[in-house]
N, C-alpha and C positions, 0 to 999 in steps of 0.2 A: 754853641751848637753841638759840638762833639760830645760834651758832657751830658747834654739833654738826651742824645741818642743812647748813650751808655745806661743812663738811668731808666729810660723807656725799655731797653732790651732786658735789663735786670728785672723790671716789673713784669714784663711778658714771660720771662723764663720762670719767675717765681709763681705766677698764676698758672702757667701750663704745668709746672711740676706739682702744684697743689691739686690741680684737676686730675692729672694722671694718677697721683697717689689715691685720690678719692675714688676714682673709677676702678682701680685695680684692687682695692680693699673692700669693695661692696660685696655683700653676700647675695647669693642668687636665690630667687623665689622658688625655682623648680629644682632645688638641690635635693638629691636623694633619688629614690626609686620612682619612676614614672607610673608604674603599675599601682602604686598606693596613693597617687595624687587624686585630688577631688574630681578633676575632669574625667580621669580614667574610670574611677569607681562609679561615678554618676552615669557615664555612658554605658557601662555594663548593666547597671540596674535599669536604665531606660530601654535597652534592647530586650532584656528579659521581660519587662512589663509589656512592651509593645507586642512582642511575639505571643504572649499569653492572651492579650486582648484581641489580637487579630485572629487567633485560633477560635476563640469564642464567637467573634463576629462572623467569621466565615461559616461556622457551623449553623448559626442562627439564620443567616441570609439564605444559605443553601436549603435549609429546611422550609423556610417560608416560601421560597420560589417553587420548590418541589410540590408543596401542598397546593399552591395556586395552579400550577400546571396540571396536577391530578384533577382538580375541580374542573378546569377548562376542558381537559380530555374527557371527563365523564359527561360533560354537556355537549360535546361535539358529535357530529355524525360520522359515519364510517370512513369517508374520504379524509376527513381532518384528523382522525385518530393517529395516522402514521406521522403526520407533522408534529402532533403533540408528543408522541413517543420519542421522536427524534429530539425535540426540545428538552424532554426529560433526561435523555441520555447525556446531552451536552451539559445540562445543568449539573447532573451528578458528577460527571468527569471534571468539570470546572471546580466544583466544591471540593472534591477529593484533592485536586491539584493545589487549591488554595490552602487547605489544611496541611497538606504535606509540605508546602513551601514554608509556611509559618513555623511548623514543627522543626524543619531543617534549620531555619534561622535560630531558633532557640537552642538546638543542639550545638550548632557552631559557636554560638555565643557562650555556651556553658564551658567550652574548652578554653576560653580565655578568662575563666574565673568568675563568670557571671552568675 
């Protein structure tokens, strides 16, 4: 019985030594610079593309909504013109805000190498 325990302990120690040696000598996938990794460069490109697309979409949507509001304003009577003017101002300010925000995202992303 005592010999069996010694053999079992030697087998356990040999297996654990082999496992420790294997785990300690493995190379790491993310070895090197994180900035040059696939995930980092892909994220930079994604942010740059999304910011350029959002800028174009914001300009197009603002223009279409402003044209629609100008047409509705032209067809309205005197009382409703003030409401349509207010809606036009809100649309213009919102469009400028959206364009500024997407441009700011692009500028911030460019500082990180995008």
